[in-house]
Every structure is written in C-alpha cells, then in structure tokens.
C-alpha positions in Angstrom: 44.9 27.8 -21.5 45.3 27.3 -17.8 48.1 29.1 -15.8 49.6 25.7 -15.0 49.9 24.9 -18.7 51.5 28.2 -19.4 54.1 27.5 -16.7 54.9 24.1 -18.1 55.2 25.5 -21.7 57.7 28.2 -20.6 61.4 27.5 -21.5 63.5 26.3 -18.5 65.7 28.8 -16.9 69.4 28.4 -17.8 71.5 26.6 -15.2 74.3 28.6 -13.7 77.6 28.2 -15.5 79.4 25.5 -13.6 82.7 26.4 -15.2 82.8 29.9 -13.7 83.9 28.8 -10.2 86.6 26.6 -11.7 87.8 29.4 -13.9 87.9 31.8 -11.0 89.8 29.3 -8.9 92.3 28.8 -11.6 92.9 32.6 -12.0 93.3 33.0 -8.3 95.8 30.1 -8.1 97.7 31.5 -11.0 98.0 35.0 -9.4 99.2 33.5 -6.1 101.8 31.3 -7.8 103.2 34.2 -9.9 103.0 37.0 -7.3 103.0 35.2 -4.0 106.7 35.7 -3.5 106.3 39.5 -4.0 103.5 39.6 -1.5 105.5 37.7 1.1 108.5 40.0 0.4 106.4 43.1 1.0 104.9 41.6 4.2 108.3 40.6 5.6 109.9 44.0 4.9 106.9 45.8 6.5 107.1 43.6 9.6 110.9 43.8 9.9 110.8 47.6 9.4 108.2 48.0 12.1 109.9 45.8 14.6 113.5 46.7 14.1 115.1 50.1 13.9 118.2 48.8 12.2 116.5 46.9 9.4 115.5 49.9 7.2 118.8 51.7 7.6 120.9 52.2 4.5 123.9 50.2 5.9 121.6 47.2 6.3 119.9 47.6 2.9 123.3 47.9 1.2 124.4 44.8 3.0 121.4 42.9 1.7 121.8 44.2 -1.9 125.5 44.4 -2.4 127.2 41.6 -0.5 125.6 38.7 -2.4 124.3 40.4 -5.5 126.6 38.5 -7.9 125.4 35.2 -6.5 121.9 36.1 -7.7 123.0 35.7 -11.3 123.1 31.9 -10.6 119.3 32.1 -10.0 118.8 34.0 -13.3 120.4 31.2 -15.3 118.7 28.6 -13.2 115.3 30.1 -14.1 115.8 29.3 -17.8 117.0 25.8 -17.0 114.1 24.9 -14.7 111.6 26.4 -17.1 112.6 23.7 -19.6 112.1 21.1 -16.9 115.8 20.6 -16.2 118.2 21.3 -13.4 121.8 22.6 -13.1 123.6 21.5 -9.9 127.0 22.6 -11.2 126.5 26.4 -10.9 128.1 26.7 -7.4 131.3 25.0 -8.6 131.4 26.9 -11.9 131.0 30.1 -9.9 134.1 29.3 -7.9 135.9 28.2 -11.0 135.0 31.5 -12.8 136.4 33.5 -9.9 139.8 31.7 -10.0 140.0 31.9 -13.8 139.1 35.7 -13.7 141.7 36.4 -11.0 144.3 34.5 -13.1 143.3 36.5 -16.2 143.5 39.8 -14.3 146.9 38.9 -13.0 148.3 37.9 -16.4 146.4 39.7 -19.1 144.4 42.6 -17.6 140.7 43.5 -17.4 139.5 42.2 -20.7 141.0 38.8 -20.2 139.6 38.7 -16.6 136.1 39.1 -18.1 136.4 37.1 -21.3 138.2 34.1 -20.0 135.7 33.0 -17.3 132.8 33.7 -19.7 134.4 31.4 -22.3 135.1 28.7 -19.7 131.5 28.8 -18.6 130.2 28.7 -22.2 132.3 25.6 -23.0 131.2 24.0 -19.7 127.5 24.6 -20.4 127.9 23.4 -24.0 129.3 20.1 -22.9 126.6 19.6 -20.3 123.8 20.6 -22.8 125.1 18.2 -25.4 125.2 15.4 -22.9 121.6 16.1 -21.9 120.3 16.4 -25.5 122.5 14.1 -27.6 123.4 11.5 -25.1 119.9 11.8 -23.5 121.4 11.7 -20.0 119.4 12.9 -17.1 120.1 16.6 -16.2 120.5 15.7 -12.6 123.3 13.2 -13.3 125.0 15.4 -15.9 125.2 18.5 -13.7 126.1 16.5 -10.6 129.1 15.3 -12.6 129.7 18.9 -13.6 129.6 20.0 -10.0 132.3 17.5 -9.1 134.3 18.1 -12.3 134.4 21.9 -12.0 135.5 21.6 -8.4 138.2 19.1 -9.4 139.4 21.4 -12.2 139.5 24.3 -9.7 141.7 22.3 -7.4 144.0 21.3 -10.2 144.4 25.0 -11.3 145.3 26.1 -7.8 147.5 23.1 -6.7 144.7 21.9 -4.4 144.2 25.4 -2.9 147.9 26.1 -2.3 148.0 28.8 -5.0 145.9 31.9 -4.7 145.6 34.2 -7.7 145.3 37.9 -6.7 143.7 40.7 -8.7 146.2 43.5 -8.9 145.3 46.4 -6.6 145.3 49.0 -9.4 143.4 46.9 -11.9 140.2 48.5 -13.4 138.6 45.1 -13.1 138.3 45.6 -9.3 135.9 48.5 -9.9 133.2 46.1 -11.1 132.9 44.8 -7.5 133.4 48.0 -5.5 130.7 49.4 -3.2 127.0 48.7 -3.5 125.7 50.4 -6.6 128.1 49.0 -9.2 127.3 45.3 -8.4 123.6 46.0 -8.0 123.4 47.9 -11.3 125.3 45.2 -13.2 123.1 42.5 -11.8 119.9 44.6 -12.4 120.9 45.2 -16.0 121.5 41.4 -16.6 118.1 40.6 -15.0 116.4 43.1 -17.3 118.1 41.5 -20.3 117.1 38.1 -19.0 113.4 39.2 -18.7 113.4 40.6 -22.2 115.0 37.4 -23.5 112.3 35.3 -21.9 109.3 37.3 -22.8 110.2 39.1 -26.1 112.1 36.5 -28.1 111.4 33.3 -29.9 114.0 31.6 -27.7 112.1 32.5 -24.6 108.8 31.3 -26.1 110.5 28.0 -26.9 111.9 27.6 -23.4 108.4 28.0 -21.9 106.8 25.7 -24.5 109.4 23.0 -23.9 108.6 23.0 -20.2 104.9 22.8 -20.8 105.2 19.8 -23.2 108.4 19.0 -24.9 106.8 16.6 -27.4 104.3 19.2 -28.5 107.1 21.8 -28.9 108.9 19.3 -31.1 105.8 18.7 -33.3 105.4 22.5 -33.6 108.8 22.6 -35.2 110.5 24.5 -32.4 114.3 24.0 -32.0 114.0 22.0 -28.9 117.5 20.4 -28.8 119.3 23.6 -29.7 117.3 25.6 -27.0 118.1 23.0 -24.4 121.8 23.3 -25.1 121.6 27.1 -25.0 119.9 27.2 -21.6 122.8 25.2 -20.0 125.3 27.5 -21.8 123.4 30.5 -20.4 123.4 29.1 -16.9 127.1 28.1 -16.8 128.2 31.4 -18.5 126.2 33.5 -16.0 127.6 31.4 -13.1 131.2 31.8 -14.3 130.7 35.5 -14.9 129.2 35.9 -11.5 132.3 34.2 -10.0 134.5 36.6 -12.0 132.6 39.7 -10.6 132.8 38.2 -7.2 136.6 37.9 -7.5 136.7 41.5 -8.4 134.9 42.3 -5.2 137.1 40.0 -3.1 140.4 40.8 -4.9 141.3 37.2 -5.4 140.1 33.9 -6.7 138.8 32.1 -3.6 138.8 28.3 -4.0 136.4 27.5 -1.1 133.4 29.6 -2.1 130.4 28.4 -4.0 129.6 25.3 -1.9 125.8 25.0 -1.7 125.2 28.0 -4.0 123.3 25.8 -6.4 120.7 25.0 -3.7 120.3 28.7 -3.0 119.7 29.4 -6.7 117.2 26.6 -7.0 115.4 27.7 -3.8 115.2 31.3 -5.1 113.7 30.3 -8.4 111.1 28.0 -6.9 110.2 30.5 -4.2 109.7 33.0 -7.1 107.0 30.9 -8.5 108.8 28.8 -11.2 107.5 25.3 -11.3 110.1 22.6 -10.8 108.3 20.6 -13.6 108.9 23.6 -16.0 106.6 25.5 -18.2 105.6 28.3 -15.8 107.7 31.0 -14.2 109.2 34.4 -14.7 112.4 36.4 -14.2 110.5 38.9 -12.1 109.4 36.1 -9.8 113.0 35.0 -9.4 113.9 38.6 -8.4 111.3 38.4 -5.6 112.6 34.9 -4.6 116.2 36.0 -4.2 115.1 39.0 -2.2 112.9 36.9 0.0 115.8 34.6 0.8 118.2 37.6 1.3 115.8 39.2 3.8 115.4 35.9 5.6 119.2 35.5 5.9 119.5 39.1 7.1 116.9 38.6 9.8 118.5 35.3 10.9 121.9 37.0 11.2 120.3 39.8 13.2 118.2 37.7 15.6 119.6 34.2 15.6 123.3 34.6 14.9 124.2 32.6 18.0 122.9 29.4 16.2 125.3 29.7 13.3 124.8 28.8 9.6 123.1 25.5 10.5 120.0 27.5 11.5 120.0 29.3 8.2 120.2 26.0 6.3 117.3 24.6 8.4 115.1 27.7 7.7 116.0 27.5 3.9 115.1 23.9 3.7 111.8 24.3 5.6 110.8 27.4 3.7 111.5 25.6 0.4 109.5 22.6 1.4 106.5 24.8 2.3 106.8 26.6 -1.1 107.0 23.3 -3.1 103.9 22.0 -1.2 102.1 25.3 -1.9 103.0 25.0 -5.6 101.7 21.5 -5.7 98.4 22.5 -4.2 98.1 25.5 -6.6 98.9 23.4 -9.6 96.0 21.0 -8.6 93.7 24.0 -8.1 94.5 25.2 -11.7 93.6 21.9 -13.2 90.1 21.5 -14.5 87.8 19.2 -12.5 
C-alpha cells in the first residue's frame, strides 16, 4: 500500500473543543461579577492610602465603619428582595419610622419595647407589602413606592408632622447599642453573617435564588414560592425598621427627616456588590463589598470635593451605578452560550 493511501486511511485528528473558549469566558465573567466589587474596593483603599496620609488613620476608618453602619442593614434586606427579582423602595421611610417608634418605646417602656416595637412594625409592614405582591399580583415597584409614601405619612402622623420629637432617655441601656464604633459594627457584622448563612445554608435561601433564576421552574419544583416572596419583604422591612431603631439609639432621638434616598443607596450597594437586578445571582458577601465601596467613595468625596456639597455625591453615585449596571449587562451576555 502506498504512503498516500496510508495517510488517507488514517483517522482524522479530533477538532479542538469549540466549547472550551466559551466555558472559559463564562467562568471569567462569573468571577468578575461576583468578586469585582472586592477587587475595586482593594484598589481604591490602596490608592487612597498611598495618596492621603489621613485616609488610613483610625479616626477616618472609624468614621467610615461606625457612622453609617446601621444603614447597611437596608442593603442586607434588599439583597434578598433583589435576588427574587423584586425591589423594595420603602426601606428608607421604614428606617425613619423604625427610629421614631423605637424612641417612643424607649421613652415609654424601656429597652425591650424600644427593640421589639419597631421590629414588629417592620414585620407587619413587610407582610402587607409581600401579600400585595403575591396575592394581589401587583408590581413590587408600585407596592413599595406606595409603602414609601405610606410609611412617611404614618411617620408624620405619629410626630404631629414633625412637631413632636421623641427622645431616648439619657440613662437608657438602649443607647449603648449605638455608642462608639465597635458596638454598631459588631451588631451589623453579626447580622450580615446570619444573613449569609440564611442565604447559603438553608432551604429558604435556595428557594430565593431559584425564584430569581426562574420563578415558574421553582413553582414546578414544588418550592414555596409565594411564602418565600412574602418572607423576603418581611425580612427587608424588619431589618430596615431595626436599623432605624439602632440609629435612634446612636442619635438619642427619633429623627423624622432621615432616611430620604436611603433606598437608592441600598439598591446601589447591592448591585455594585454583584447581585443582578433581574435576580437569581448574588451574595451577601458581595453586598458587603458594595456597601464598603460606596462608603469609601463618600469618604473620599467628603475629603477632596466637600466644596461641591451633596449634589456631587449623588452625581458620583448615579454615574458609578450606571457603569456597574452596564458592566453587569455585558458580563451576563458573556456568560450566555453562543
């Protein structure tokens, strides 16, 4: 047999696996989406520490961690809501309402009432919103927008349109929950750890993620979709009211004007942390990175651009969020098979 015949009879060489580049691209996109906020945070802290002698000081770090730590609880609850594909615009108003109710409780009934009363109010508020979303099949945007206005209206009614300010008694043990830096940080850190365990180690967390991926498929699998959807709104509102209560312990009173725009900060933190607005993908750890990224940005703006006021901060927040959402869209496309 001739050499040419032998060559023609030999089996063809296997073609390279065309799926390998797509799989590699999907893995890279997934890692960037999940850990991109952490990488940005490390880079920002490194640059800020190298260029500013005041940034890495303890006074500045304690300012970043302690002053707004309770507000970060709004982002924790928002993570669960967005993972299901929903949204909660009421958390800023519920935060303020929780602060006023807590100050009232501390003034009339002591520490336990100051903690339990706002948590109960938040749970009831979240239950009503969750039932409207699940049973009445109303859009979460509309329901929670009404909740935003309703909570703010209830707040005004309880305080005679801001004329009455409830003070936390100076000697109340409730005040200790908001003192200094480490108490607020440790309280928030403990709740974030519990939130991470709830999301990753329980059937409830698995159902939350499955609902965001495909709610119809989750229903066909026999998962308690309606109940879980109600519970995520209960969790979000309860955390928001509790955060407001802890904030009132720090401030010493129930302030009626706080909480405006906090819902947007919470949403931005969650999205920057890698949770998709469409739901189904995200993590509590990513949200931690997201809230710290925004906190560092705000700190740097206050340090270098304080002359431009809060409008500059809002502009930077909006621009940064737009960039992150665009990046998420591109990463989601990269993760889809060709």
